[in-house]
C-alpha positions in Angstrom: 0.0 0.0 -0.4 1.2 3.8 -0.3 3.0 5.4 2.0 0.2 7.9 3.7 -1.9 4.8 4.3 0.8 3.0 6.4 0.8 6.4 8.5 -2.6 6.4 9.2 -3.3 2.5 9.7 0.1 2.8 12.2 -2.0 6.0 13.7 -5.1 4.0 13.6 -3.2 0.8 15.4 -1.7 3.4 17.7 -5.5 4.7 18.8 -7.2 1.4 19.2 -4.7 -0.1 21.5 -2.3 2.3 23.8 -3.7 5.6 23.1 -5.6 5.9 26.4 -2.5 5.5 28.2 0.1 7.1 25.9 -2.0 10.0 24.2 -0.8 11.5 21.3 2.5 9.2 21.5 0.8 6.0 20.6 -0.6 7.7 17.2 3.3 9.2 16.7 4.8 6.0 17.4 2.2 3.8 15.7 2.6 5.8 12.7 6.4 5.7 12.5 6.5 2.1 13.1 4.1 1.0 10.8 6.2 2.7 8.0 9.4 1.0 9.3 8.9 -2.0 6.9 9.1 0.0 3.9 13.0 1.2 5.1 13.9 -1.8 3.2 14.3 0.0 -0.2 18.0 0.6 1.2 18.7 -2.6 0.9 19.3 -2.8 -2.8 22.1 -0.4 -2.5 24.1 -2.6 -1.0 23.5 -5.3 -3.9 24.6 -5.9 -7.3 21.5 -7.8 -8.2 20.0 -6.0 -11.7 16.6 -6.8 -10.1 17.9 -5.8 -6.5 15.1 -3.7 -5.5 12.8 -6.5 -6.1 14.3 -8.9 -4.1 14.6 -6.7 -1.3 11.4 -4.6 -1.4 8.9 -6.8 1.0 11.7 -9.0 2.0 12.5 -9.7 5.7 11.0 -6.7 7.6 8.0 -7.6 6.1 8.2 -11.4 7.3 5.5 -12.0 10.0 8.6 -12.9 12.7 9.9 -9.0 12.2 7.3 -8.0 14.6 7.8 -10.5 17.5 11.8 -10.3 17.2 12.3 -6.4 16.9 8.8 -5.3 19.0 10.6 -6.2 22.3 13.8 -4.7 21.5 12.1 -1.3 20.3 9.7 -1.4 23.2 12.9 -2.0 25.9 14.7 1.2 24.1 11.7 3.7 24.1 10.4 2.8 27.6 14.1 3.9 29.1 14.4 6.8 26.4 10.9 7.9 28.1 12.2 7.5 31.4 9.3 4.5 32.3 7.0 7.1 31.6 5.1 4.4 30.0 4.9 1.0 30.7 7.0 -2.0 29.2 3.7 -3.7 27.9 2.3 -0.6 26.4 4.9 -0.2 24.1 5.3 -3.7 23.6 1.6 -4.0 22.3 1.8 -0.8 20.6 5.3 -1.7 18.1 4.0 -5.1 17.9 1.0 -4.0 16.2 2.2 -1.5 14.3 5.1 -3.5 12.8 2.3 -6.8 12.3 -0.1 -5.1 10.6 2.2 -3.3 7.8 2.9 -6.7 6.1 -0.4 -8.2 6.9 -2.0 -4.9 4.7 0.6 -5.4 2.0 -0.5 -9.2 1.5 -3.5 -8.2 0.3 -2.1 -6.4 -3.1 -0.8 -8.0 -6.2 2.8 -7.1 -5.5 3.3 -10.1 -2.9 5.2 -10.3 0.5 7.5 -12.5 1.4 5.9 -13.5 4.6 7.9 -16.8 5.8 11.5 -14.8 5.2 14.5 -16.0 5.9 12.8 -19.7 5.8 11.5 -19.0 2.2 11.1 -16.6 -0.4 7.5 -17.3 -1.7 5.8 -14.2 -2.2 2.0 -13.9 -0.9 -0.6 -12.0 -2.3 -4.5 -11.6 -2.4 -5.8 -9.5 -5.4 -8.4 -7.3 -2.7 -6.6 -3.8 -2.7 -5.0 -1.5 -5.2 -1.8 -0.4 -3.8 -4.0 2.8 -3.6 -7.3 2.8 -2.5 -8.7 6.0 -0.8 -11.8 4.0 0.4 -10.2 2.2 2.5 -7.9 5.2 4.0 -11.0 6.8 4.3 -11.8 4.3 7.1 -8.6 5.0 8.9 -9.3 8.8 8.6 -12.8 8.7 10.0 -11.1 7.0 13.4 -8.8 9.4 13.7 -11.1 12.5 12.8 -13.5 11.3 15.5 -10.6 11.4 17.9 -10.9 14.9 17.9 -14.4 15.0 18.8 -13.9 12.5 21.8 -10.4 13.8 23.4 -12.3 13.9 26.6 -12.8 10.4 26.8 -9.6 8.5 25.6 -11.8 5.0 26.1 -14.6 6.2 23.3 -11.6 7.4 20.8 -10.1 4.1 21.5 -13.4 2.2 20.6 -13.5 4.3 17.3 -10.2 3.4 16.5 -11.1 -0.1 16.9 -14.1 0.5 14.7 -12.0 2.0 12.0 -9.8 -1.1 11.9 -12.5 -3.4 12.0 -14.5 -1.8 9.3 -11.3 -1.5 7.0 -10.7 -5.0 7.6 -14.5 -6.0 6.3 -13.4 -3.2 3.6 -10.5 -5.8 2.6 -12.9 -9.1 2.6 -15.4 -7.0 0.3 -12.4 -6.2 -2.0 -11.6 -9.9 -2.0 -15.2 -11.0 -2.9 -15.0 -8.3 -5.7 -11.7 -9.7 -7.2 -13.7 -13.2 -6.8 -17.1 -11.7 -8.5 -14.8 -10.4 -11.7 -13.2 -13.8 -12.1 -16.4 -15.4 -12.3 -17.8 -12.7 -14.8 -14.9 -12.5 -17.0 -14.6 -16.9 -17.2 -18.1 -16.9 -18.7 -17.4 -14.0 -20.5 -14.4 -15.1 -22.1 -16.1 -18.7 -23.1 -19.1 -17.2 -24.5 -17.0 -15.1 -27.0 -13.8 -17.6 -27.7 -13.4 -18.7 -31.2 -11.7 -22.1 -31.3 -11.5 -25.2 -29.5 -8.0 -24.8 -28.6 -8.8 -20.9 -27.4 -11.8 -22.2 -25.4 -9.6 -24.6 -23.4 -8.5 -22.1 -20.5 -5.3 -22.6 -18.9 -5.7 -20.1 -16.2 -7.5 -16.6 -15.6 -6.6 -14.3 -13.3 -8.1 -10.5 -12.0 -6.2 -7.8 -10.4 -7.0 -4.9 -9.0 -6.4 -1.5 -10.8 -5.9 1.7 -9.2 -8.4 3.8 -6.6 -11.6 1.8 -6.3 -12.6 -2.0 -5.9 -14.8 -3.1 -8.8 -12.7 -2.4 -12.0 -10.3 -5.5 -12.5 -7.6 -6.2 -14.7 -7.8 -9.4 -16.7 -5.4 -12.1 -18.2 -6.5 -15.1 -19.4 -4.3 -17.8 -20.9 -5.6 -20.3 -23.6 -4.4 -23.9 -24.4 -1.7 -22.3 -26.9 -0.4 -19.8 -24.5 -2.1 -17.1 -25.7 -2.8 -14.4 -23.7 -6.1 -12.1 -23.6 -5.8 -8.7 -21.4 -9.0 -7.1 -20.6 -11.0 -5.3 -18.0 -14.1 -6.2 -16.1 -16.3 -4.0 -13.6 -17.6 -6.4 -10.7 -20.3 -3.9 -10.3 -21.5 -3.2 -13.6 -20.6 -5.8 -16.0 -20.4 -5.4 -19.6 -19.0 -7.0 -22.2 -14.9 -7.2 -22.1 -13.1 -6.2 -24.9 -10.2 -9.1 -25.3 -6.7 -8.1 -27.0 -4.6 -11.1 -27.8 -1.2 -11.7 -27.3 0.3 -15.0 -29.1 3.2 -16.7 -27.8 5.9 -17.2 -30.0 5.8 -20.6 -31.8 8.8 -23.2 -31.4 10.8 -20.4 -29.6 13.8 -22.0 -27.7 13.1 -21.0 -24.2 16.6 -21.9 -22.4 16.9 -18.3 -21.1 14.4 -19.2 -18.7 17.2 -21.1 -16.8 19.2 -17.6 -16.5 19.3 -16.9 -12.5 18.1 -12.9 -13.7 15.1 -14.5 -15.6 14.4 -16.8 -12.9 13.9 -13.6 -10.3 11.7 -11.9 -12.7 9.2 -15.1 -12.9 9.7 -15.5 -9.0 8.5 -11.7 -8.5 5.8 -11.9 -11.1 4.6 -15.0 -9.7 4.4 -16.5 -13.1 2.3 -13.9 -14.4 4.4 -12.9 -17.4 4.0 -13.1 -21.3 7.0 -13.9 -23.6 7.1 -11.3 -26.6 9.6 -12.3 -29.2 10.6 -10.3 -32.2 12.7 -12.8 -34.6 14.3 -10.5 -37.1 16.5 -9.0 -34.2 16.1 -11.8 -31.6 14.9 -9.6 -29.1 12.9 -11.3 -26.1 10.4 -9.2 -23.7 9.3 -10.4 -20.8 6.3 -8.5 -19.6 4.6 -8.6 -16.2 1.1 -8.8 -17.2 -0.5 -7.8 -13.7 -0.3 -4.5 -14.3 -1.2 -2.2 -17.5 -3.7 0.7 -18.5 -6.4 0.6 -21.5 -3.9 2.2 -23.6 0.4 1.4 -24.6 0.5 0.1 -21.7 -2.2 -2.6 -22.1 0.2 -5.6 -22.0 2.0 -4.4 -19.1 4.0 -1.4 -17.3 7.4 -2.8 -17.7 9.3 -5.7 -19.0 12.8 -7.4 -19.0 14.4 -7.1 -22.7 17.5 -9.2 -24.0 18.6 -10.8 -27.3 19.1 -14.7 -27.8 21.1 -17.1 -29.9 19.6 -20.2 -31.9 19.8 -22.4 -28.8 17.7 -20.1 -26.7 20.7 -18.6 -24.5 21.0 -15.1 -23.7 23.5 -13.3 -25.6 23.1 -10.0 -24.6 23.0 -7.7 -20.9 19.2 -7.6 -19.7 17.5 -4.2 -20.1 14.5 -3.1 -18.1 11.8 -1.4 -19.9 9.3 1.2 -18.5 6.2 1.3 -20.8 4.7 3.6 -18.5 7.2 6.2 -18.6 5.6 8.4 -21.2 2.0 7.8 -19.9 0.2 9.9 -18.1 -2.7 9.6 -15.7 -4.7 11.4 -18.0 -8.7 11.9 -17.6 -9.4 9.0 -20.2 -7.6 6.8 -18.2 -9.2 7.4 -15.0 -12.5 7.4 -16.5 -11.6 4.0 -17.3 -11.2 2.9 -13.5 -14.2 4.8 -12.7 -16.5 5.3 -15.9 -17.4 1.8 -16.8 -18.2 1.1 -13.2 -20.4 3.8 -12.3 -21.4 5.2 -16.0 -23.8 7.7 -15.1 -21.7 9.7 -12.8 -18.9 10.8 -14.9 -18.8 13.5 -17.1 -17.5 13.1 -20.7 
């Protein structure tokens, strides 16, 4: 999730846990500790791996073990820094839940979170929330706004904090339900419009969140020929999907998939990628197909690109291509997120 949401979540965790004892200190330190796991981005500067930022973001600091190990240490430090003004257990509760809720929330996005690091590098992801979701964030804002009206009653303020956490959690479940609904709609639409027996044999179909709201989902379907079909669907206002087909190269030697860097890419995308091949130049593009707008980035936001020989081995350095570099979040794109979900509410 975005940094603002993590700050607000941490403050709300402080409100819901130790605010009656610690007051504004619970909000401040809750916000800081909920933001702390994202400092893992600094690890990339100590690695020469070309995909270091993908390896180390949502790594060890996003493990479910990080909070139980680090919370007691931080609690002791702050207990003495504050000269025992607040009891140790209050610090422990606050820091533990602020740290622990960060990776849990991130798991409900499509990016992937290494919850079991360092014992496993498996990436866990549930397509429930966009990376930026104001509807989720508003529940946290509401809880903190209500704090202003309950300053003289810390227990009531804490109750509103608990309610904000509860309702935002229910919203996550709602978001996951929308993903399942969208996937069902997309599968039915695809099978109604596929044209050949092989294309009607679905190997896989996935739906991914887009931006800003829970209903408009990106869909990637793969048929028996490994052709990837990309489209968008609304779980709230279903309409026929405009599928774009991306054919996988026939008889391509894929020895390059054994390359360590390529394996890292596949691991990061959780096998959600498309192979594109330009035969005259022998250029291979591996595209992360979980993200993309209904424009020039339809297939994906970014890709790895390199050349191969006749045996399929990589013969050049790997370039990282950003298809989104010259794409602006314009009104037509924003309208694609909202206009087809609530068609009667969006101006032209």
